[in-house]
VEXRO-984724 format. One record per residue (C-alpha): x, y, z; residue in three letters. Coordinates in steps of 0.5 Angstrom, whole numbers, padded with zeros to 4 digits. Example, Ala and Ser with C-alpha at 12.3 -4.5 7.8 and 13.67 -1.06 7.14 Angstrom:
<sites>
> X Y Z rest
> 0025 -0009 0016 ala .
> 0027 -0002 0014 ser .
</sites>
This chain:
<sites>
> X Y Z rest
> 0221 -0095 -0079 met .
> 0214 -0096 -0077 gln .
> 0216 -0102 -0073 ala .
> 0221 -0098 -0069 trp .
> 0215 -0092 -0068 met .
> 0210 -0097 -0066 ile .
> 0215 -0100 -0061 ser .
> 0217 -0093 -0058 ala .
> 0210 -0091 -0057 ala .
> 0208 -0098 -0053 leu .
> 0214 -0097 -0049 ala .
> 0212 -0090 -0047 ala .
> 0205 -0092 -0046 ala .
> 0208 -0097 -0041 cys .
> 0212 -0092 -0037 leu .
> 0207 -0089 -0032 pro .
> 0205 -0096 -0030 ala .
> 0212 -0098 -0029 ala .
> 0213 -0092 -0025 ala .
> 0207 -0093 -0021 gln .
> 0209 -0101 -0020 ala .
> 0216 -0098 -0017 gln .
> 0214 -0093 -0012 asp .
> 0213 -0097 -0006 thr .
> 0210 -0091 -0003 asn .
> 0205 -0089 -0008 leu .
> 0199 -0092 -0004 ala .
> 0201 -0087 0002 arg .
> 0202 -0081 -0002 asn .
> 0195 -0082 -0006 leu .
> 0192 -0083 0001 ala .
> 0195 -0077 0004 ala .
> 0191 -0073 -0001 thr .
> 0185 -0075 0003 cys .
> 0188 -0072 0010 ala .
> 0185 -0065 0009 asn .
> 0178 -0068 0010 cys .
> 0179 -0075 0013 his .
> 0185 -0073 0017 gly .
> 0192 -0076 0018 thr .
> 0192 -0083 0016 asn .
> 0185 -0083 0016 gly .
> 0184 -0081 0023 gln .
> 0178 -0076 0022 ala .
> 0175 -0072 0027 arg .
> 0168 -0068 0027 gly .
> 0163 -0070 0022 glu .
> 0167 -0073 0017 ile .
> 0168 -0080 0017 pro .
> 0174 -0084 0019 pro .
> 0177 -0088 0014 leu .
> 0183 -0092 0018 ala .
> 0181 -0099 0019 gly .
> 0175 -0099 0015 val .
> 0175 -0106 0010 pro .
> 0178 -0104 0003 ala .
> 0172 -0107 0000 glu .
> 0167 -0103 0004 lys .
> 0172 -0096 0002 thr .
> 0172 -0099 -0006 ile .
> 0165 -0100 -0006 ala .
> 0163 -0093 -0003 leu .
> 0169 -0090 -0008 leu .
> 0165 -0093 -0014 ala .
> 0159 -0091 -0012 ala .
> 0161 -0084 -0011 phe .
> 0165 -0084 -0018 lys .
> 0159 -0087 -0022 ser .
> 0154 -0081 -0018 gly .
> 0150 -0087 -0015 ala .
> 0152 -0084 -0008 met .
> 0150 -0077 -0007 pro .
> 0156 -0072 -0005 ala .
> 0158 -0065 -0004 thr .
> 0165 -0066 -0007 ile .
> 0167 -0074 -0007 met .
> 0164 -0075 -0013 his .
> 0169 -0070 -0017 gln .
> 0175 -0073 -0013 ile .
> 0173 -0080 -0014 ala .
> 0173 -0079 -0021 lys .
> 0180 -0076 -0021 gly .
> 0183 -0083 -0020 tyr .
> 0184 -0089 -0023 ser .
> 0180 -0096 -0020 asp .
> 0187 -0098 -0019 glu .
> 0189 -0092 -0015 gln .
> 0183 -0092 -0011 leu .
> 0184 -0100 -0009 arg .
> 0191 -0097 -0007 leu .
> 0188 -0092 -0003 val .
> 0183 -0097 0000 ala .
> 0188 -0102 0002 gly .
> 0192 -0096 0005 tyr .
> 0187 -0094 0010 phe .
> 0184 -0101 0011 ala .
> 0191 -0102 0014 ala .
> 0191 -0096 0019 gln .
> 0189 -0097 0026 pro .
> 0182 -0095 0028 ala .
> 0181 -0091 0034 lys .
</sites>
């Protein structure tokens, strides 16, 4: 009985990761949450920096700095903390693939 319970718990723990791996639109969907400030597909206007075409490594470094608190921010430190490192990598990769204007 205990082995069955352990197997069930492990399977349940893997469900979110499996669901993310199967979602081909996950990066786009996560990046869409940035549109309010950074524009659709990272094409920002005004004072907010655009994300489209920025190399993924640069975006990942900035997001890590926001997440750790090393980079001062008004809201980005709170937003970055709400995502896993893998989700932030997906978002950075999505924006890197968008054409810069």
